[in-house]
N, C-alpha and C positions, 0 to 999 in steps of 0.2 A: 520491413519496418522494425527499427531498433529503438528501444527505450534507453534513456540515460542510465548510467551505472548507479546513480542515486536519484530517487524520485522524491519530489516535494509533495508531502501530504498537506492538503489545504483545509482540513477540518477546523483547525483553530484560527483560520484567517478571519472568520466571521463571528456570529452570535455565540457560538460554543467556545470561543477563545478570546483573542485579543481585540476583536471588533475593529479591524483595520479599516481605514478609509479607502476610497477608490484609489487615491493617489499612492497611499502606502502599499496597497496590493500591487499596483502597477510597478512601483519601485522594486518590489520583491520578484516579480516575474522577470523584469529586465535584468536584475542583478543575478538571479539564479541562472538565467540563460548565459550570461557573460561568464559565469563561474563553472559552467558545465552541467547544470541541471536543466534539461529541456523537457522533462516529463512531470506532469502535475496530476495528482490523484484526488478525485472527488467521490462523493456519493450524493444521491438526490436528497437524502435526509439531513445532511449537514446543516447546522444552523437552523433547525426546524424548517427545512426545505427552502432556505434563503441564500446559503453561501455560494451555490453555483452561480446564481444571477449576479451576485456581488463580484465574483471573479470575472464573469463574462463582461461586465461593464468595465472593469479595470483592464482586461485583456484588449478590449476594443480601443481603449484610450492609449494603450501602449504602442499601437501601430506595428507590432511584431507580425511578421509573415506567419500565417497559420501553419505552413509547412515546416517551420523551424521549431515547433514544439509538438509534444504529444500529450493528449488529454485522455485521462482515464476516468470513467465514472461507473457507479454501481447502482443497481435498482433492486427492488423486491421486498425490502424491509419497510413495513408500514408502521408508522408511529402515530399515537394519538396526537392530534394537532388541530388547531383552528383552520389550517389549510386543507385538512382531510377529514372525511367523515369516518374516522376510525374509533371504535369503542375500546380497543386494546391493541397492543403490539402484536403484529402477525406478519405473515409472508404472502406475497401474491406473485404468481408466475404464469398466469394464463397468457396466451400469445398476444391478444389485443393489448393487454396492460403493458407487457414488455416493450412492444413496439411504440405505444403511446408515450411511455416513460423515457425511452431513448430519445424520441423526438423532442420531448419536453426538456431533457437535459441539454441537448444540442442547442435549443432555443435559449435556454438560460445562460449557457456558456458562450453564446454567440460565436460558435466555432464550426458550423457547417457539417461536421462529422465528428465521431469519437474514434480515437485510435484504438482504444481498448474499452470494451463494455463487459462488466462483470455482474454476476448474480451475487448479491451481498451475503446471503447465508442460505444453507439448504433448507428446504421446506418438506415436511412429510407428505404434502399434497402435490408436489411438483410432478409434472408429467413430461418425459423426455421429448415426446413428439410435439407437444405444444411449444416447448422451449426451442426445439430445432426449427420449427416453422417460423417463429419470430426472428431468430438469428439469421436464417436464410433470407428472409425478406429484407431485413435491415442491411445485410451485406450486399445483396443484389442491387439495392438502391443506393449503395455507397455511403450509407449513414454510419456504419461501423466497419472498422478494418479487421479487428481481431476480437475474439470472444474468450471469456474466461470465467472463473468462479472465485469465490472468497469463502474461506473457512469450511471447505468441503473435504470429506474423508475420501480415501482412495476408492472405496466401494461406491460412493455417491458420484465420484468422477467417472468411474467405469459405466455406471448406469446412464449418464448423460452422453458419454463419449460414443456410445453405440449409435447415436443419432446426430451428434454435432461435434465439430472439432473444438477442443479446449486447449488454449495456448498458455494460460496462467492459472495459478491458484494463489490467492493472497491469504497468508496464514500468520498466526501469531508465533513468532520464533525470535528468541533473544537469549542473552546470557542468563536471564532469570526465568525464561520459559523454554524448557528443553524438550518438551514432549515430541516435537517433530524430529529432533535429533535422536532421542532415545528409542523412538519407534522406527518403523520402516518407511515412514511417510516420504522423506526426502528421496530415498532410493526409488520408491514407487513413482514419484513424479519424474525422476530422471529416466526411468524405464519407459514412461509414457511420453517422454519428450515435452513435458509441461514445465515451464519455468516458474519457480517460486518467487513471490514478492513477500517481503516481511513487513507486517504492520507492527508498530511499537518496537522497532529493532533495538532500541536501547534498553528495553525492558523496564524494570523497576529500580535501576541502579541509584537513582536519586532519592529513593524512599528507604534505602538500607540504613539500619542503625550504625552509628560510628564503630561499634564493636563487632559488627557482623563479619563473619569469616570472609565472605566475598568482598566486602568493602575494604578490608585490610589488604587483600590480594590485589584489588584494583589500584589502591594507593601505592603499593610496592612497585607494581609494573608500570604505572604511569610515571613514576620517578625514573625507572630504568630507561624507558623509551622517550622521555620528555614529551609526553602527549597528554591529552585530557582524558577523563573517564569516558566521555561520550565517544571519543575516537577509539579508545581501547575496546569498548563494547561493540563498536562497529567492526573492528578488526577481528573480533571473535567470530562474527558471522562470515566475514570475507575469507577467513581461513578454510571454511567448509567448501568442498569441491562441487558445489551445486549451482554456482552462478546466481546466488540469491540477490534480488533487487531490493535494497532497503528503502522503505518509505519513511522519510524523516518528517517530524511534525513541528520542528522549530519555526518560529516566525522571525528569527534573528538572521540577517543576511550574513554576518560574520561567522556565526556558528554553522550555518549551512555550508559556507565555503570550507571551514575546517573539516567538516564531515566528507565533503567531496575530496579534499586533499588526502584523506585517509586511504583512498583507493590506491595511492602510490606507496603505501607503507606496508609493513609486515611485522609479525612477531614470531619468535622462535617456537618450534613445535612443543617443547616441554613447557614453555610459558602458557601456550594455549591450554595444555592439559592441567596446568595449575589453576587456571580460571575455571575450567570444566569441573575439576574436583571440588573447588571451593563452592561452586554453585550447587553441585549435586549433594555435597556433604559427605560423600564417601569416595574412596579411590576407585579407579576402574578395576574390573575383575582381573 
């Protein structure tokens, strides 16, 4: 099972974003598939536990063959909501809950199975045997194909890996969030044969002040390569030798296509280091 080189993040499709209609979501699913984006990222909590079902309704209306797309979802992060009896934000990873939530996401998304099922964030109370039991049952029943995590450290991954195979770690990494690059995290994932997904892969480039060092470098290199700032930010990640799968959050069909087209582009090594230095604020040692 292979995910598309660019993944469409669906968090802003619903209540937490553009509040797209069923028809509008269907249009985006179809256009993304036509443009090379076949993988769609969800979490049970998106839209206050509503966006999965809205996507599922639109997917059903699209008449697209289930085998032509890959659906990712996450569970475990519990939010205070009228839909849940939660007094505060917390995590839940007992086996019964993981199984029940995977089945609920499948029902919401009207998709029969999940291609990738992730734990949303690590919990101090998580137990590897409970999680392994749930994943094994879900996989044996054909309800999930691959299992992974999101926002987990290497130590937390090793703790779980003793009991269950982990295929992905969804992390925050971008031109403005360098922690995974500056540390040994990406090397550690490569050693463990775990593929990284990048959430918010464009970082905070659209929040930079006009006079910011990084903003000036982005402007200079965008002119040199005749590309957009978003494309350049994605090229910064693409240059890293770790096969990072970016999860883009745009609801614009045209912008999504531009970001897919970025996969065919490249920047020079020294220009990559210019961006790296501008983001860090200091030159490399």
